N, C-alpha and C positions, 0 to 999 in steps of 0.2 A: 218265335223260340223263332232260334238261328239254328241252322245246319250246315255244315261242313258237305259236296257234294257226293261224297263217299257213303252217307247214310241212306241215302234213298237208294243205296241196293242191297241193302240190309230186307227192304220186308216192313222198317215203322211207321213208314206215312201211311201203307195198305190197311195197320190195327190200328192204327188213330181211325183212317175211315171209316173202320166196319164200326167202331165203341163213337166215335161222332153219329155213324147213323142210326142206333140206336137212342137216342135221343128225341123226347117229344114233348110239350104241354102235356100229352095224357098220363105218359109215368112219372110227371114232375121233377122227367132231370134234365129240366129246360125254365126260367122261373123267368121276373122282371129281373131285369139289370137296374138299381137303383138308383142308384150316386150319377150318370148319365141317359138320357134322354138316346130319341132314335140318331138326333140329327145334331148329338154329340163323335158318337158311334162312330155314322156314316164321316165322318170329315175327320176325324180320325187315320178312318181306316186308309180313305184319300190320302189324308199325311204320309202313311204309310209305302200307301204305293207307287209312289211318285219316283222311290230309292228302285236303285236300278239291283235288278235283281228278286224283286221283292213280288209276292203273290198270295193271293187269297187260296188254299188249298180245301178248306169245306167249311159248311153254310153260309157265309159275306153276304147276304143276305135280310132284311128285319123279317121279323116271323107275323106267319099269316091267319087268319082268322080266330082271334083273340079277343082276348078283354081287359090288356094289360093297358091301364091307362097309360093315355101319349107323354108323362108328367116323369114313367119312366125308360126304360129303353127295352128294347122284346125282341132282340138279333140272333 
C-alpha cells in the first residue's frame, strides 16, 4: 500500500493494526498462501524493503506453530 504522509495523521494505520491483530490460525482468518512458499514471500518482501521509505507495518514474519506444508506460504 502506498500512503501519503498526511494519512498517517488520520488514524488509518492504527485501525488497520487493530484489525490485523485479530487475525490468527485459530479463528481461520489466516491461512496458507497456495501460490507462493515462504522463501518466495521473504525474497519479495526483502526486494520491496530495498526501496527508499518502505517499511513493514504488521506481520512480516513466517507463522509459527502450524502444520501448513512447506510448499505453501505461511506468513
